[in-house]
BAVODREN-166747 format. One record per residue (C-alpha): residue in one letter; x, y, z. Coordinates in pm, whole numbers, padded with zeros to 5 digits, always signed. Example, Ala and Ser with C-alpha at 12.3 -4.5 7.8 and 13.67 -1.06 7.14 Angstrom:
BEGIN
{'A',{+01230,-00450,+00780}}
{'S',{+01367,-00106,+00714}}
% end
This chain:
BEGIN
{'M',{-01362,+07031,-07934}}
{'D',{-01662,+07206,-08082}}
{'K',{-02018,+07112,-08120}}
{'L',{-02143,+07065,-08470}}
{'V',{-02505,+07216,-08531}}
{'F',{-02680,+07091,-08850}}
{'P',{-02985,+07245,-09014}}
{'S',{-03306,+07087,-08915}}
{'D',{-03352,+06875,-09207}}
{'Q',{-03006,+06714,-09155}}
{'S',{-03057,+06672,-08781}}
{'A',{-03372,+06479,-08848}}
{'R',{-03200,+06237,-09094}}
{'L',{-02942,+06192,-08843}}
{'G',{-03206,+06104,-08569}}
{'L',{-03118,+06373,-08364}}
{'Q',{-03346,+06531,-08116}}
{'E',{-03446,+06879,-08026}}
{'G',{-03155,+07043,-07853}}
{'E',{-02916,+06772,-07935}}
{'S',{-02584,+06854,-08140}}
{'V',{-02303,+06634,-08234}}
{'R',{-01932,+06644,-08169}}
{'L',{-01653,+06488,-08424}}
{'L',{-01474,+06193,-08236}}
{'A',{-01269,+06071,-08542}}
{'S',{-01243,+06113,-08911}}
{'G',{-01104,+05901,-09197}}
{'S',{-01111,+05902,-09564}}
{'K',{-01433,+05719,-09590}}
{'T',{-01566,+05728,-09229}}
{'I',{-01655,+05969,-08967}}
{'L',{-01758,+05928,-08603}}
{'L',{-01982,+06149,-08444}}
{'E',{-02096,+06156,-08052}}
{'R',{-02450,+06283,-07974}}
{'V',{-02436,+06578,-07737}}
{'D',{-02714,+06667,-07508}}
{'A',{-02714,+07040,-07419}}
{'E',{-02744,+06933,-07036}}
{'A',{-02523,+06643,-07029}}
{'S',{-02183,+06668,-06876}}
{'D',{-02061,+06304,-06956}}
{'A',{-01884,+06369,-07289}}
{'L',{-01674,+06089,-07429}}
{'P',{-01288,+06155,-07427}}
{'W',{-01243,+06310,-07753}}
{'D',{-00891,+06435,-07665}}
{'R',{-00760,+06066,-07626}}
{'D',{-00676,+05812,-07915}}
{'L',{-00980,+05605,-08041}}
{'V',{-00785,+05292,-08112}}
{'L',{-01089,+05026,-08111}}
{'T',{-01447,+05008,-08227}}
{'A',{-01651,+04684,-08234}}
{'N',{-01984,+04519,-08280}}
{'V',{-02044,+04292,-07947}}
{'S',{-02241,+04050,-08176}}
{'S',{-01951,+03957,-08387}}
{'F',{-01661,+04036,-08104}}
{'S',{-01770,+03961,-07742}}
{'L',{-01657,+04205,-07455}}
{'A',{-01490,+03914,-07295}}
{'D',{-01267,+03873,-07612}}
{'I',{-01207,+04276,-07590}}
{'L',{-01130,+04274,-07237}}
{'H',{-00883,+03977,-07260}}
{'L',{-00724,+04159,-07529}}
{'L',{-00692,+04502,-07336}}
{'H',{-00565,+04295,-07017}}
{'A',{-00294,+04116,-07197}}
{'S',{-00191,+04410,-07386}}
{'S',{-00182,+04612,-07053}}
{'K',{-00382,+04907,-07205}}
{'S',{-00503,+05186,-07011}}
{'G',{-00787,+05393,-07121}}
{'F',{-01174,+05418,-07146}}
{'L',{-01421,+05141,-07259}}
{'F',{-01767,+05272,-07371}}
{'F',{-02042,+05025,-07408}}
{'E',{-02386,+05123,-07573}}
{'N',{-02695,+04891,-07613}}
{'G',{-03031,+05065,-07686}}
{'D',{-03081,+05278,-07365}}
{'H',{-02814,+05053,-07179}}
{'V',{-02471,+05270,-07153}}
{'K',{-02188,+05149,-06942}}
{'S',{-01821,+05236,-06934}}
{'V',{-01507,+05082,-06760}}
{'Y',{-01181,+05262,-06676}}
{'L',{-00876,+05072,-06721}}
{'H',{-00512,+05108,-06591}}
{'R',{-00233,+04879,-06734}}
{'G',{-00515,+04632,-06831}}
{'E',{-00695,+04633,-06481}}
{'V',{-01027,+04772,-06407}}
{'I',{-01007,+05094,-06172}}
{'F',{-01373,+05200,-06192}}
{'A',{-01707,+05140,-06409}}
{'T',{-02042,+05347,-06457}}
{'S',{-02368,+05268,-06566}}
{'N',{-02687,+05465,-06664}}
{'Q',{-02882,+05170,-06527}}
{'K',{-03090,+05211,-06214}}
{'F',{-03015,+04851,-06114}}
{'D',{-02654,+04925,-06105}}
{'R',{-02681,+05229,-05868}}
{'L',{-02481,+05195,-05575}}
{'G',{-02810,+05185,-05324}}
{'E',{-02954,+04927,-05525}}
{'C',{-02627,+04726,-05497}}
{'L',{-02593,+04770,-05121}}
{'V',{-02962,+04655,-05075}}
{'R',{-02948,+04353,-05283}}
{'S',{-02615,+04243,-05096}}
{'G',{-02753,+04309,-04755}}
{'T',{-02531,+04581,-04669}}
{'I',{-02823,+04827,-04599}}
{'T',{-03193,+04763,-04539}}
{'P',{-03464,+04872,-04766}}
{'E',{-03590,+05124,-04512}}
{'Q',{-03229,+05273,-04479}}
{'F',{-03215,+05295,-04848}}
{'S',{-03554,+05484,-04870}}
{'E',{-03443,+05722,-04598}}
{'A',{-03112,+05782,-04759}}
{'I',{-03291,+05853,-05095}}
{'N',{-03536,+06098,-04930}}
{'A',{-03210,+06300,-04794}}
{'Y',{-03044,+06287,-05151}}
{'T',{-02999,+06583,-05367}}
{'P',{-02807,+06618,-05688}}
{'S',{-02542,+06806,-05551}}
{'S',{-02487,+06553,-05250}}
{'Q',{-02323,+06220,-05242}}
{'F',{-02518,+05930,-05202}}
{'G',{-02249,+05741,-04990}}
{'R',{-02173,+06004,-04766}}
{'I',{-02521,+06016,-04669}}
{'L',{-02528,+05671,-04566}}
{'V',{-02212,+05728,-04352}}
{'E',{-02355,+06033,-04192}}
{'R',{-02675,+05863,-04094}}
{'E',{-02435,+05564,-03954}}
{'F',{-02616,+05312,-04161}}
{'L',{-02257,+05185,-04261}}
{'T',{-01902,+05267,-04197}}
{'S',{-01638,+05427,-04445}}
{'R',{-01497,+05093,-04496}}
{'D',{-01846,+04937,-04551}}
{'L',{-01892,+05209,-04804}}
{'W',{-01549,+05136,-04970}}
{'G',{-01646,+04769,-05016}}
{'G',{-01982,+04871,-05143}}
{'V',{-01852,+05071,-05409}}
{'K',{-01622,+04801,-05513}}
{'L',{-01904,+04570,-05532}}
{'Q',{-02107,+04814,-05746}}
{'V',{-01805,+04850,-06006}}
{'E',{-01757,+04447,-06017}}
{'E',{-02138,+04428,-06085}}
{'I',{-02124,+04665,-06364}}
{'V',{-01821,+04494,-06511}}
{'R',{-01988,+04141,-06483}}
{'S',{-02309,+04242,-06622}}
{'L',{-02140,+04355,-06946}}
{'F',{-02070,+03977,-07068}}
{'S',{-02456,+03889,-07079}}
{'Y',{-02503,+04120,-07366}}
{'G',{-02522,+03952,-07709}}
{'S',{-02530,+04273,-07915}}
{'G',{-02454,+04651,-07880}}
{'S',{-02121,+04854,-07971}}
{'V',{-01800,+04919,-07779}}
{'L',{-01542,+05184,-07831}}
{'F',{-01216,+05213,-07654}}
{'W',{-00999,+05534,-07607}}
{'E',{-00622,+05488,-07518}}
{'G',{-00448,+05695,-07259}}
{'E',{-00521,+05760,-06890}}
{'V',{-00862,+05872,-06812}}
{'R',{-00945,+05955,-06446}}
{'P',{-01312,+05896,-06370}}
{'D',{-01492,+06182,-06215}}
{'N',{-01540,+05991,-05909}}
{'V',{-01250,+06011,-05653}}
{'V',{-01232,+05629,-05601}}
{'R',{-01002,+05451,-05788}}
{'L',{-01000,+05095,-05757}}
{'S',{-00756,+04807,-05868}}
{'L',{-00958,+04522,-05951}}
{'P',{-00851,+04199,-06128}}
{'T',{-00992,+04203,-06484}}
{'R',{-00923,+03820,-06532}}
{'R',{-01134,+03722,-06231}}
{'L',{-01411,+03976,-06325}}
{'I',{-01420,+03821,-06698}}
{'A',{-01435,+03461,-06554}}
{'Q',{-01734,+03559,-06319}}
{'G',{-01897,+03782,-06592}}
{'L',{-01907,+03467,-06808}}
{'K',{-02031,+03222,-06543}}
{'R',{-02324,+03479,-06503}}
{'R',{-02383,+03496,-06885}}
{'D',{-02410,+03102,-06869}}
{'D',{-02661,+03142,-06598}}
{'L',{-02879,+03385,-06782}}
{'L',{-02865,+03166,-07084}}
{'R',{-03037,+02896,-06879}}
{'F',{-03267,+03132,-06746}}
{'V',{-03361,+03211,-07101}}
{'A',{-03413,+02831,-07159}}
{'V',{-03629,+02829,-06854}}
{'L',{-03826,+03126,-06969}}
{'E',{-03897,+02957,-07319}}
{'T',{-04016,+02636,-07156}}
{'P',{-04395,+02564,-07267}}
{'N',{-04614,+02629,-06965}}
{'V',{-04373,+02869,-06785}}
{'R',{-04538,+03201,-06747}}
{'I',{-04448,+03542,-06644}}
{'S',{-04692,+03731,-06450}}
{'I',{-04718,+04092,-06311}}
{'A',{-04705,+04056,-05906}}
{'K',{-04760,+04453,-05855}}
{'E',{-04723,+04791,-06012}}
{'A',{-04372,+04923,-05989}}
{'A',{-04326,+05152,-05685}}
{'Q',{-04031,+05329,-05825}}
{'Q',{-03981,+05478,-06179}}
{'L',{-03853,+05222,-06437}}
{'V',{-03607,+05282,-06717}}
{'E',{-03722,+05250,-07065}}
{'S',{-03613,+04896,-07120}}
{'E',{-03785,+04789,-06809}}
{'R',{-04116,+04962,-06887}}
{'A',{-04110,+04826,-07245}}
{'M',{-04061,+04466,-07116}}
{'L',{-04336,+04505,-06852}}
{'D',{-04589,+04635,-07130}}
{'A',{-04489,+04328,-07337}}
{'I',{-04580,+04100,-07041}}
{'R',{-04875,+04271,-06945}}
{'A',{-05005,+04206,-07315}}
{'G',{-04937,+03837,-07271}}
{'G',{-04788,+03565,-07517}}
{'T',{-04488,+03346,-07508}}
{'F',{-04137,+03489,-07375}}
{'N',{-03998,+03526,-07729}}
{'E',{-04317,+03715,-07819}}
{'Q',{-04271,+03942,-07522}}
{'C',{-03898,+04004,-07624}}
{'H',{-04018,+04079,-07996}}
{'R',{-04287,+04311,-07858}}
{'A',{-04047,+04503,-07641}}
{'G',{-03788,+04516,-07919}}
{'V',{-03517,+04330,-07740}}
{'E',{-03301,+04019,-07777}}
{'P',{-03377,+03730,-07537}}
{'L',{-03070,+03769,-07340}}
{'C',{-03172,+04119,-07272}}
{'G',{-03525,+04047,-07203}}
{'A',{-03425,+03791,-06956}}
{'R',{-03190,+04013,-06795}}
{'T',{-03486,+04255,-06745}}
{'V',{-03683,+03983,-06618}}
{'Q',{-03451,+03914,-06361}}
{'Q',{-03454,+04271,-06242}}
{'L',{-03816,+04303,-06234}}
{'R',{-03848,+03982,-06016}}
{'M',{-03572,+04119,-05763}}
{'A',{-03786,+04442,-05750}}
{'G',{-04088,+04209,-05667}}
{'V',{-04288,+04353,-05971}}
{'V',{-04325,+04016,-06158}}
{'T',{-04316,+03652,-06082}}
{'V',{-04180,+03351,-06304}}
{'A',{-04362,+03018,-06230}}
{'R',{-04499,+02691,-06409}}
{'E',{-04850,+02670,-06465}}
{'A',{-05015,+02398,-06209}}
{'N',{-05083,+02153,-06477}}
{'S',{-04737,+02148,-06615}}
{'T',{-04470,+01865,-06555}}
{'G',{-04114,+01910,-06454}}
{'P',{-03951,+02098,-06175}}
{'A',{-04196,+02308,-05961}}
{'E',{-03962,+02598,-05946}}
{'A',{-03892,+02776,-06303}}
{'D',{-03527,+02848,-06182}}
{'A',{-03470,+02492,-06198}}
{'A',{-03259,+02543,-06528}}
{'P',{-03222,+02246,-06742}}
{'S',{-02841,+02121,-06782}}
{'D',{-02618,+02246,-07084}}
{'E',{-02514,+01900,-07150}}
{'E',{-02747,+01873,-07458}}
{'A',{-02582,+02193,-07591}}
{'V',{-02263,+02066,-07547}}
{'R',{-02333,+01743,-07719}}
{'E',{-02501,+01937,-08040}}
{'C',{-02196,+02167,-08063}}
{'V',{-01970,+01875,-08077}}
{'R',{-02179,+01679,-08326}}
{'L',{-02197,+01977,-08554}}
{'H',{-01834,+02043,-08569}}
{'A',{-01773,+01653,-08624}}
{'K',{-02018,+01654,-08927}}
{'L',{-01883,+01958,-09069}}
{'L',{-01530,+01827,-09036}}
{'T',{-01639,+01496,-09217}}
{'E',{-01790,+01698,-09487}}
{'F',{-01460,+01896,-09548}}
{'T',{-01246,+01585,-09548}}
{'A',{-01491,+01397,-09802}}
{'P',{-01388,+01561,-10149}}
{'I',{-01025,+01584,-10028}}
{'V',{-01046,+01188,-09949}}
{'A',{-01217,+01153,-10299}}
{'V',{-00945,+01290,-10487}}
{'E',{-00619,+01192,-10333}}
{'G',{-00710,+00905,-10090}}
{'E',{-00743,+00908,-09683}}
{'A',{-00371,+00866,-09585}}
{'G',{-00255,+01237,-09677}}
{'I',{-00538,+01421,-09533}}
{'R',{-00538,+01190,-09210}}
{'D',{-00179,+01261,-09175}}
{'R',{-00192,+01648,-09222}}
{'L',{-00515,+01656,-08972}}
{'Q',{-00355,+01461,-08700}}
{'R',{-00060,+01707,-08680}}
{'I',{-00306,+01995,-08682}}
{'V',{-00488,+01813,-08399}}
{'D',{-00164,+01762,-08208}}
{'D',{-00071,+02125,-08244}}
{'A',{-00387,+02252,-08110}}
{'A',{-00394,+02002,-07823}}
{'Q',{-00093,+02240,-07691}}
{'R',{-00378,+02494,-07614}}
{'Y',{-00678,+02274,-07556}}
{'P',{-00527,+01972,-07385}}
{'E',{-00845,+01857,-07210}}
{'L',{-01028,+01827,-07560}}
{'L',{-00747,+01724,-07789}}
{'S',{-00466,+01563,-07622}}
{'D',{-00372,+01208,-07777}}
{'L',{-00675,+01246,-08003}}
{'A',{-00648,+01016,-08288}}
{'V',{-00790,+01085,-08620}}
{'G',{-00977,+00807,-08773}}
{'P',{-01015,+00644,-09108}}
{'G',{-01089,+00900,-09374}}
{'G',{-00984,+01195,-09145}}
{'V',{-01296,+01148,-08919}}
{'L',{-01304,+01226,-08554}}
{'D',{-01518,+01039,-08312}}
{'P',{-01792,+01263,-08165}}
{'E',{-01859,+01042,-07897}}
{'V',{-01497,+01052,-07753}}
{'L',{-01509,+01448,-07809}}
{'I',{-01838,+01473,-07618}}
{'A',{-01711,+01262,-07323}}
{'R',{-01414,+01490,-07291}}
{'A',{-01613,+01807,-07345}}
{'L',{-01846,+01705,-07089}}
{'A',{-01581,+01646,-06832}}
{'Y',{-01427,+01993,-06895}}
{'P',{-01429,+02190,-06579}}
{'G',{-01474,+02537,-06725}}
{'E',{-01682,+02683,-07003}}
{'R',{-01765,+02379,-07208}}
{'E',{-01935,+02508,-07506}}
{'R',{-01707,+02778,-07558}}
{'E',{-01393,+02546,-07542}}
{'V',{-01549,+02311,-07781}}
{'R',{-01600,+02611,-08032}}
{'L',{-01243,+02719,-07982}}
{'A',{-01074,+02382,-08023}}
{'L',{-01288,+02236,-08302}}
{'G',{-01312,+02576,-08466}}
{'E',{-00924,+02555,-08526}}
{'L',{-00949,+02215,-08725}}
{'V',{-01269,+02359,-08912}}
{'S',{-01085,+02657,-09014}}
{'Y',{-00766,+02445,-09136}}
{'L',{-00969,+02208,-09335}}
{'E',{-01185,+02501,-09501}}
{'F',{-00839,+02663,-09592}}
{'E',{-00703,+02326,-09723}}
{'L',{-01023,+02269,-09943}}
{'M',{-01046,+02626,-10099}}
{'N',{-00661,+02579,-10196}}
{'H',{-00651,+02220,-10302}}
{'P',{-00513,+02165,-10662}}
{'G',{-00732,+01877,-10730}}
{'I',{-01079,+02023,-10632}}
{'D',{-01226,+02256,-10922}}
{'R',{-01477,+02505,-10790}}
{'P',{-01445,+02481,-10405}}
{'D',{-01641,+02773,-10343}}
{'E',{-01962,+02623,-10468}}
{'F',{-01866,+02333,-10233}}
{'L',{-01852,+02546,-09931}}
{'E',{-02196,+02736,-10048}}
{'G',{-02362,+02392,-10001}}
{'L',{-02223,+02381,-09642}}
{'E',{-02316,+02709,-09548}}
{'N',{-02648,+02597,-09358}}
{'L',{-02467,+02382,-09162}}
{'R',{-02164,+02624,-09095}}
{'S',{-02427,+02885,-08986}}
{'R',{-02542,+02660,-08710}}
{'L',{-02202,+02645,-08527}}
% end
């Protein structure tokens, strides 16, 4: 598809840099989707395939999107972008076959060093011998730093790391083109998407706990040394923000990133030895900043908020018709949802007035072996949605929208 070139004033309004043009990806009656095209870039998006999905990650998580593509056995190309972070995943019948990233942290050499497959000295020697026309992996094999089989395992590790890293982003945009798209790399893997999603969500939860540590009073991020290697834009911005001082949230605001992205960047800078994270000497609590607090309180609060909102929804219904009817209807909804969320809702009795005992739910949630807060949101979210629907359509309640507006602050905290 031909590139489109705009006059300089229109290019400026579109935010295009000098030398950039655009290519039309999709067009509808009210919208168009354009791709930035660098004059020297070769990594064009697959405009010759059908663009079937676009989403904002802040509303639709990448875990949900990949679950959908996996369950639907879709083949195609998934493109994710968040600021200067660009990552792509190639899928065949719902399974991951390859992934790419523009982040230095995700490069093959860095992954091999972190896993202990090669030493930092071997990495430096290979980097010195590398040229744009050569293959980094081949250089490692030719110098007998690893075998061909080791290289295969290293590439699989790299791809898995890229996919797992996706679930730590709380914002960004994702696009999916359907159809077989073969990666430029000759490697075509077959990796279990479901496992990578589970591992990625666990890593995201670990990152959330690290965010809690960084936000703890008396925890300080300090520069240990100047970076020996060139930093990407996001790393450089975060390092400048750390150098300027202040709390972690102030640093994130100064760098123009959300806390999850800032914490991930701090992790990368720590692994490179550029920064350290530690509590001040006069602080109380664990000596190591990495001793993250438990997520139990977050689970408790999540249950209590849902239970309170359920009670608020049932109160006006009870006021106009009594408690027996709504209690019976809600019990049927609970029993139905228990088929999908047995650990939380099986044999759960709805109390007088259509109230659920939050302490029973908290005990069950804390005993859940998987991602507890997410399970609570899904299970109790079904009950909230049902009661909201009943309230909006109840013949005995006038102006239910005004009542719902009064609960908007509580709803927004879920």
